[in-house]
C-alpha positions in Angstrom: 3.0 -24.0 2.4 -0.3 -22.0 2.0 0.9 -19.4 4.5 4.2 -19.0 2.6 2.4 -18.7 -0.7 0.0 -16.2 0.8 2.8 -14.0 2.1 4.4 -14.3 -1.4 1.2 -13.2 -2.9 1.0 -10.1 -0.7 4.6 -9.2 -1.6 3.7 -9.6 -5.3 0.7 -7.4 -5.0 2.3 -4.6 -2.9 6.0 -4.6 -3.6 7.9 -6.8 -6.1 6.8 -5.5 -9.5 6.7 -2.0 -8.2 10.4 -2.2 -7.1 11.2 -3.5 -10.6 9.5 -0.8 -12.5 10.7 1.9 -10.1 14.3 0.9 -10.8 13.8 2.0 -14.5 11.7 5.1 -14.2 14.0 6.7 -11.6 11.5 9.0 -9.9 13.1 11.1 -7.1 11.6 11.3 -3.7 12.1 10.5 0.0 11.5 7.1 1.6 7.7 7.6 2.1 7.4 8.8 -1.6 9.1 5.6 -2.7 7.0 3.3 -0.6 3.8 4.8 -1.9 5.0 4.8 -5.5 6.2 1.2 -5.3 2.8 0.2 -3.8 0.9 1.9 -6.6 3.2 0.7 -9.4 2.9 -2.9 -8.1 -0.9 -2.8 -8.3 -0.9 -1.4 -11.8 1.8 -3.8 -13.1 0.0 -6.8 -11.6 -3.3 -5.7 -13.3 -1.6 -5.4 -16.7 0.1 -8.8 -16.3 -3.1 -10.6 -15.1 -5.1 -9.1 -18.0 -2.5 -10.1 -20.5 -2.1 -13.7 -19.2 -5.9 -14.1 -19.0 -6.4 -12.8 -22.5 -3.9 -15.4 -24.0 -5.2 -18.2 -21.7 -2.1 -18.8 -19.7 -3.0 -17.2 -16.3 -2.2 -20.4 -14.3 -0.1 -21.1 -11.3 2.9 -22.5 -13.1 3.2 -19.6 -15.5 2.6 -16.9 -12.9 5.2 -18.5 -10.6 7.8 -18.2 -13.4 7.1 -14.5 -13.5 7.4 -14.1 -9.8 10.7 -16.0 -9.7 11.9 -13.9 -12.6 11.1 -10.7 -10.7 13.0 -11.9 -7.7 16.1 -12.7 -9.8 15.9 -9.4 -11.6 15.5 -7.5 -8.3 18.5 -9.2 -6.8 20.6 -8.2 -9.8 19.3 -4.6 -10.2 19.6 -3.8 -6.4 22.8 -5.8 -5.9 24.7 -2.7 -4.9 22.3 -2.0 -2.0 23.1 -5.4 -0.5 26.8 -4.4 -0.1 25.9 -1.3 2.0 26.8 -1.8 5.7 23.7 -1.9 7.9 25.0 0.7 10.4 25.5 3.2 7.5 21.9 2.6 6.3 20.5 3.1 9.8 22.6 6.2 10.4 21.5 7.8 7.1 17.8 7.1 7.9 18.1 8.5 11.4 19.8 11.7 10.1 17.2 12.3 7.5 14.3 11.7 9.9 15.9 14.1 12.4 16.4 16.8 9.8 12.9 16.4 8.6 11.2 16.7 11.9 13.5 19.5 13.0 12.5 21.5 9.9 8.9 21.4 11.1 9.7 23.6 14.1 9.5 27.4 13.3 12.6 29.2 14.5 14.8 27.1 12.2 16.4 28.2 9.0 15.8 31.9 9.5 12.2 31.7 10.5 10.8 33.7 13.4 11.0 32.2 16.9 8.0 30.1 17.8 5.7 31.0 20.7 4.7 28.6 23.4 1.1 28.5 22.1 2.2 27.8 18.6 4.5 25.0 19.8 1.7 23.5 21.8 -0.6 23.6 18.8 2.1 21.9 16.6 2.6 19.1 19.2 -1.2 18.6 19.5 -1.7 18.4 15.7 1.3 16.0 15.3 0.0 13.8 18.1 -3.5 13.6 16.5 -2.0 12.8 13.1 0.2 10.1 14.5 -2.7 8.7 16.4 -4.7 8.4 13.2 -1.9 6.6 11.5 -1.5 4.3 14.5 -5.3 3.5 14.3 -5.0 2.7 10.6 -2.0 0.4 11.3 -4.0 -1.3 14.0 -6.8 -1.9 11.6 -4.3 -3.8 9.4 -3.1 -6.0 12.2 -6.6 -6.7 13.6 -7.8 -7.6 10.1 -5.3 -10.5 9.8 -6.9 -13.9 9.5 -10.4 -12.6 8.7 -12.5 -13.3 5.5 -14.8 -11.2 3.4 -18.3 -10.7 4.9 -19.6 -7.5 3.4 -22.2 -7.8 0.6 -20.3 -6.1 -2.2 -17.1 -7.9 -1.4 -18.7 -11.3 -1.4 -21.1 -11.1 -4.4 -19.1 -8.7 -6.6 -15.4 -7.9 -5.9 -14.3 -11.3 -4.6 -16.6 -13.0 -7.1 -14.8 -11.3 -9.9 -11.4 -12.2 -8.3 -12.3 -15.9 -8.4 -13.2 -15.5 -12.1 -9.8 -14.0 -12.8 -8.2 -16.8 -10.8 -9.9 -19.3 -13.1 -8.1 -17.7 -16.0 -11.1 -15.8 -17.4 -12.0 -12.2 -17.8 -15.2 -11.3 -15.9 -17.9 -10.5 -18.3 -20.5 -9.6 -15.7 -18.6 -6.7 -14.1 -20.8 -4.1 -15.7 -17.7 -2.0 -16.4 -16.6 -1.8 -12.7 -12.8 -1.4 -12.6 -11.0 -4.6 -12.1 -7.7 -3.6 -10.7 -8.6 -4.7 -7.2 -10.1 -8.2 -7.9 -7.3 -8.9 -10.5 -4.8 -8.3 -7.8 -6.7 -10.4 -5.3 -6.7 -13.3 -7.8 -2.9 -13.5 -7.6 -3.1 -15.0 -4.1 -5.7 -17.5 -5.3 -3.6 -18.5 -8.3 -0.4 -18.9 -6.3 -2.2 -20.9 -3.5 -4.2 -22.9 -6.0 -7.4 -22.2 -4.1 -10.1 -19.5 -3.9 -11.0 -20.4 -0.4 -8.0 -18.8 1.2 -9.5 -15.3 1.4 -7.8 -13.7 4.4 -4.6 -12.9 2.5 -6.5 -11.0 -0.1 -8.6 -9.2 2.5 -5.5 -8.3 4.5 -4.5 -5.9 1.7 -7.5 -3.6 2.1 -6.5 -1.6 5.2 -3.3 -0.7 3.4 -5.2 1.8 1.2 -6.5 3.8 4.2 -3.1 3.7 5.8 -1.4 4.8 2.6 -3.8 7.8 2.3 -2.8 9.0 5.8 0.9 8.4 5.1 0.6 10.3 1.9 -0.8 13.3 3.7 1.9 13.0 6.4 4.6 12.9 3.7 3.1 16.1 2.2 3.2 17.8 5.6 6.9 16.8 6.1 7.9 18.0 2.6 5.9 21.3 2.5 6.0 22.1 6.3 2.4 23.1 5.9 0.5 22.1 9.1 -2.8 21.8 7.4 -1.8 18.5 6.0 -1.4 17.2 9.6 -4.8 18.7 10.5 -6.2 16.8 7.5 -4.8 13.5 8.9 -6.2 14.3 12.3 -9.6 14.8 10.7 -9.5 12.0 8.2 -8.6 9.3 10.8 -11.8 9.7 12.8 -13.8 10.1 9.6 -12.6 6.7 8.4 -13.1 5.2 11.8 -16.6 6.3 12.6 -18.2 6.4 9.2 -16.3 3.9 7.1 -14.5 1.5 9.4 -16.1 -1.6 8.0 -15.4 -0.3 4.5 -11.7 0.2 5.3 -11.0 -3.5 5.8 -13.9 -5.5 4.4 -13.3 -5.4 0.7 -15.1 -2.3 -0.4 -13.4 -0.5 -3.2 -14.3 3.0 -2.0 -11.1 3.6 0.1 -9.0 2.1 -2.7 -10.4 4.6 -5.2 -9.9 7.4 -2.7 -6.2 6.3 -2.4 -5.7 6.7 -6.1 -7.3 10.1 -6.0 
């Protein structure tokens, strides 16, 4: 049961409220745009909900569970049309869009000049390094599964504040540090009924670094400007060699950079 509640908590933090809000604001964008927007909207929506429930003294498991169930029912109703779409049509559409997107990266298309062998080799190298950086960030997420907070700031500050939120109180010792991150972590503690189950909260942290790389990749695809892929190729090693522990261990630096 704890495992199921932990997975539900992750979905609540990263997906459910964002999908609900996105349905009403109707921002246009491709698939990567939507994933990133839903992720960000979920974090903000959860923070607002946690603050509101804590302020009125009803941030408890029973009340928050009602909100989660209500979100699920609303999502099924609002996205009911998508459930009727044949799977083969969805897969075909996704494949066609991906093919068109990557084809547009190659000069020589759509009236551009023919590409030289050297330019093509440079493009392949940059794309390879960019994908390698994204693959590394994905591996950090999977290797982080099942671990607990061990960094000083995460243990004595960020996760400490998350436990205070989970107890239904607003942290008064935060010294004005932003509370979006610990407020979202507290959701897992509230749903599971315990603050000892840390690894689900910690599992969210590598998603911020991965989202940064995906955002740059998305910009490269949309603008067909190769310097975005170069930025990914440089950012990946920068995160790995200078901030690897901070990427996954509960430091807020990468999360702040993601919002930037």
